[in-house]
C-alpha positions in Angstrom: 7.9 11.7 12.8 7.8 9.2 16.2 9.2 6.4 15.1 8.8 3.6 18.1 10.8 0.8 19.5 10.8 -3.0 20.1 9.8 -4.3 23.4 9.3 -7.9 24.7 6.0 -9.4 25.9 5.5 -12.7 27.8 4.5 -13.6 31.5 5.9 -12.1 34.0 6.4 -14.0 37.0 5.5 -13.3 40.5 8.8 -13.1 41.9 11.4 -10.9 39.5 14.4 -12.4 41.3 12.8 -16.2 39.7 15.9 -18.3 38.6 16.1 -17.4 34.7 14.5 -14.6 34.2 16.8 -11.8 32.6 17.0 -8.7 34.9 18.4 -6.2 32.5 18.3 -5.3 28.6 14.6 -5.8 26.5 13.8 -9.3 27.8 13.8 -7.9 31.6 11.4 -9.9 33.6 9.9 -11.9 30.7 9.9 -15.8 31.7 10.0 -16.9 28.0 11.7 -14.8 26.2 15.3 -14.8 25.5 17.5 -13.6 23.2 16.9 -16.0 20.3 13.2 -14.5 19.8 12.3 -11.3 18.2 11.1 -8.9 20.3 7.8 -7.9 19.4 7.8 -3.9 17.8 6.0 -1.2 19.4 5.6 2.0 17.4 3.6 5.3 18.8 1.0 5.0 16.4 -2.4 4.0 18.1 -3.8 0.9 16.6 -7.2 0.7 18.9 -7.7 4.6 18.2 -7.4 4.3 14.3 -9.6 1.1 14.5 -12.3 2.8 16.9 -12.2 5.8 14.3 -13.5 3.8 12.1 -14.3 4.5 8.5 -16.8 5.9 6.2 -17.6 5.9 2.4 -16.5 8.9 0.4 -19.5 10.0 -1.7 -18.8 11.6 -5.2 -21.6 14.2 -6.3 -23.1 12.8 -10.0 -24.4 15.8 -10.8 -22.0 18.3 -9.8 -19.6 16.0 -11.5 -21.2 15.8 -14.7 -22.0 20.1 -14.5 -17.7 20.0 -14.4 -17.1 18.3 -17.8 -14.8 15.9 -18.7 -11.3 15.0 -17.8 -8.4 15.1 -20.5 -7.6 12.0 -21.7 -4.5 11.4 -19.8 -5.8 12.7 -16.2 -8.5 10.1 -16.7 -6.0 7.4 -17.3 -4.1 8.5 -14.4 -6.6 8.4 -11.9 -7.6 5.2 -13.1 -4.1 3.8 -12.4 -4.5 5.2 -9.2 -7.5 3.8 -8.8 -6.6 0.3 -9.4 -3.8 0.7 -7.4 -6.0 2.0 -4.1 -7.9 -1.2 -5.1 -5.2 -3.7 -5.0 -4.8 -3.4 -1.0 -7.0 -7.0 -0.9 -4.3 -8.6 -2.9 -1.4 -7.3 -1.2 -2.8 -8.1 2.2 -2.9 -11.7 1.4 0.4 -11.8 0.2 1.4 -11.0 3.6 -0.8 -12.7 5.6 0.2 -16.0 4.1 3.4 -15.1 6.0 4.8 -14.8 9.5 3.3 -11.4 9.1 -0.3 -12.5 10.1 0.7 -13.3 13.5 1.9 -9.8 13.9 -1.4 -9.0 16.1 -1.0 -5.0 15.9 -0.4 -5.4 11.9 -3.7 -7.5 11.5 -5.7 -5.3 13.8 -4.6 -2.8 11.9 -5.7 -4.1 8.5 -9.4 -4.4 9.5 -10.0 -0.8 9.3 -7.1 0.0 6.9 -8.7 -2.4 4.1 -12.0 -0.9 4.2 -10.3 2.2 3.9 -8.6 1.5 0.7 -12.2 0.0 -0.4 -13.9 3.3 -0.3 -11.0 5.5 -1.5 -10.9 3.1 -4.8 -14.4 3.2 -4.7 -14.6 7.6 -4.6 -11.8 7.4 -7.4 -13.9 5.1 -9.7 -16.9 7.3 -8.6 -15.2 9.8 -10.2 -14.1 8.2 -13.7 -17.7 7.2 -13.4 -19.2 10.4 -14.0 -16.5 11.4 -16.4 -17.2 8.4 -19.0 -19.2 9.4 -21.8 -22.0 7.3 -22.6 -21.4 5.6 -25.7 -18.3 4.1 -23.8 -20.7 3.1 -21.0 -23.4 1.5 -23.0 -20.5 -0.5 -24.6 -19.3 -1.5 -21.5 -22.6 -2.5 -19.8 -23.2 -4.4 -23.5 -19.8 -6.6 -23.2 -20.1 -6.9 -19.2 -23.7 -7.5 -18.0 -22.3 -8.1 -14.9 -20.7 -4.8 -14.3 -23.8 -2.8 -15.5 -25.9 -4.6 -12.9 -23.2 -3.6 -10.2 -22.5 -7.1 -9.1 -18.8 -7.3 -10.7 -16.0 -7.0 -9.0 -14.2 -3.2 -9.4 -10.7 -5.0 -10.3 -12.1 -7.3 -12.9 -14.4 -5.1 -15.2 -13.9 -4.9 -19.0 -11.6 -1.4 -19.0 -9.8 -2.3 -15.8 -8.7 -5.7 -17.4 -7.2 -3.8 -21.1 -5.6 -1.1 -19.1 -3.2 -3.9 -17.1 -0.2 -5.5 -19.1 -0.3 -7.5 -21.8 0.6 -10.2 -19.8 -1.7 -9.6 -17.5 -3.6 -13.6 -17.6 -0.4 -14.6 -17.0 0.4 -12.5 -14.1 -3.3 -12.9 -12.6 -2.2 -16.7 -12.6 0.6 -16.6 -10.9 -1.1 -14.0 -8.4 -4.2 -15.9 -8.2 -2.4 -19.6 -8.3 1.1 -19.4 -7.8 1.8 -16.9 -5.3 -0.6 -18.3 -2.4 1.6 -21.1 -2.6 5.0 -19.6 -2.6 4.6 -16.9 -0.1 4.1 -19.3 3.1 7.6 -21.3 1.3 9.4 -17.6 1.1 8.2 -16.7 4.7 10.0 -19.6 5.8 13.1 -18.5 4.2 13.1 -15.1 5.3 11.6 -15.8 8.8 10.1 -12.8 10.8 12.6 -10.4 8.5 9.7 -10.7 5.9 7.4 -8.5 7.5 10.0 -5.9 7.5 9.7 -6.2 3.7 6.0 -6.5 4.0 5.8 -2.7 6.0 8.8 -1.0 3.8 6.7 -2.3 0.5 3.4 -0.9 2.0 5.0 2.6 3.6 6.4 3.2 -0.1 3.4 2.2 -2.0 1.5 4.3 0.5 3.5 7.7 0.7 3.3 7.2 -3.2 -0.1 7.3 -3.6 -0.5 10.3 -1.5 1.7 12.4 -3.0 0.2 11.3 -6.3 -3.2 12.2 -5.6 -1.6 15.5 -4.0 -0.2 16.1 -7.5 -3.0 14.8 -9.8 -5.3 17.4 -6.9 -3.6 20.8 -8.9 -4.6 19.3 -12.5 -8.5 19.3 -11.1 -10.9 21.2 -10.5 -14.7 21.1 -8.9 -16.2 18.1 -7.7 -13.0 16.0 -9.0 -10.2 17.9 -7.1 -12.7 17.7 -3.7 -12.9 14.1 -3.7 -9.0 13.4 -5.0 -8.1 16.1 -1.8 -10.0 14.0 0.5 -8.7 10.4 -0.6 -5.2 11.9 -0.5 -5.8 13.3 3.2 -7.4 9.7 4.1 -3.8 8.1 3.6 -1.9 9.9 6.7 -2.9 7.1 8.7 -1.6 4.2 6.7 1.4 6.3 5.7 2.4 6.7 9.4 1.5 3.4 10.5 3.8 1.8 7.6 6.3 3.8 8.0 7.0 3.5 11.5 7.0 -0.5 10.9 9.0 -0.6 8.3 11.8 1.8 10.0 11.7 0.2 13.3 12.5 -3.1 12.0 14.8 -2.2 9.2 17.0 -0.1 12.0 17.0 -2.8 15.0 18.9 -5.6 12.6 21.0 -6.1 9.6 18.9 -9.1 8.9 15.7 -7.6 8.8 16.9 -4.9 6.8 18.4 -7.1 3.8 15.1 -9.1 4.1 13.1 -5.5 3.3 15.4 -5.1 0.4 15.0 -8.8 -1.2 10.9 -8.3 -0.9 11.5 -4.6 -2.8 13.5 -5.7 -5.3 10.8 -8.8 -6.2 7.9 -6.3 -7.5 7.7 -2.6 -7.8 5.3 -1.1 -4.7 3.7 0.5 -7.9 2.4 -2.6 -9.2 -0.5 -3.6 -7.3 -0.7 -6.7 -6.1 2.5 -7.7 -8.5 0.6 -6.6 -11.1 2.0 -4.1 -13.6 -0.5 -1.0 -15.1 0.0 -0.7 -18.4 -0.6 3.0 -18.2 1.8 3.5 -15.6 4.3 4.9 -17.3 2.1 7.3 -18.7 0.9 8.1 -15.1 3.6 8.6 -14.0 4.2 11.8 -17.0 1.2 13.3 -15.5 1.9 13.1 -11.8 5.8 14.1 -12.2 5.0 16.6 -14.8 6.2 19.3 -11.7 9.5 19.5 -10.2 7.8 19.5 -6.7 5.7 16.7 -7.3 8.8 14.9 -8.7 10.7 15.8 -5.2 7.8 14.3 -3.2 7.3 11.0 -5.4 11.0 10.6 -4.8 10.8 11.4 -1.0 8.1 8.9 -0.4 10.5 5.8 -1.6 13.7 7.6 0.0 12.5 7.7 3.8 12.9 3.8 3.2 15.6 2.8 0.7 17.7 5.3 2.6 18.1 2.6 5.8 18.5 -0.4 3.5 21.8 -2.0 2.7 23.4 -2.4 -0.9 23.4 0.1 -3.8 21.0 2.8 -3.6 17.6 1.7 -4.7 16.0 5.4 -4.4 16.4 5.8 -8.0 15.2 2.5 -9.0 11.9 2.4 -6.9 9.1 2.8 -7.6 9.5 4.3 -11.2 10.2 3.0 -14.4 12.6 4.7 -16.9 10.7 8.0 -17.5 11.2 9.5 -14.1 14.8 7.2 -13.2 16.0 10.8 -12.1 13.5 12.1 -10.4 
């Protein structure tokens, strides 16, 4: 993987020998930058091409999905966890954009397409699950939540999803909705630009783990569900590449950013979408990690980043709870 480098940007003075302009190093030729300002990170990921490529909905064939038959209970629960994690992109981006990360033009430009992609990816997994839902369950859900029946409810707030979150969901939701938006700017003031390295590290692990998990689940599926899950996994390629390149470039260029990245990762597991722990995550990880090669893929997803961080090894603890601690 080609990562990239940190380069400076700024206004170039007409005469290159003008007083005060550095003539060597990363700030050479730039009038308004010096060693007190971190160079802008530019990796080899082509954000402009990614944005121009666009994205579209992943269509699920309901008749084919119904013909394939219902999923096993644990597989259904696992897809539900992955759906909710895909759908957490907006909450994740809100936490990032409230800090100095929001000043990074390449990152915000990437987000414009990435958020749409994650929406369609979560929608595709939701449609697979909807095609698997027994009629009596669908009817009771619609009765309990008229907004869901009319299609106007937010996909992250349906009755089924609320029941699948941690028992302390209500308290955590208050934290995410009310407290986190207030604390994020303060956290950014304390860590400065270094917080961006932490955000990129978190999202690199989340994206790579999501992709590895989808590949693992796909091996246990067939028919329309397998086709859709394979396509969703494939669509994570660009995000894994972008976030990993951004994270590694920042972590390796300064110890301060590496320490900030470790601090961000210590606050919450990257598999707790938007900072909310999913009550079915442990069940999902048992299904995802049933095969040794899938456990190895899950470990690689986090080790690519955690191996570069200072302090004790985090790779055995992130992002998995105790059942897969030794994966």
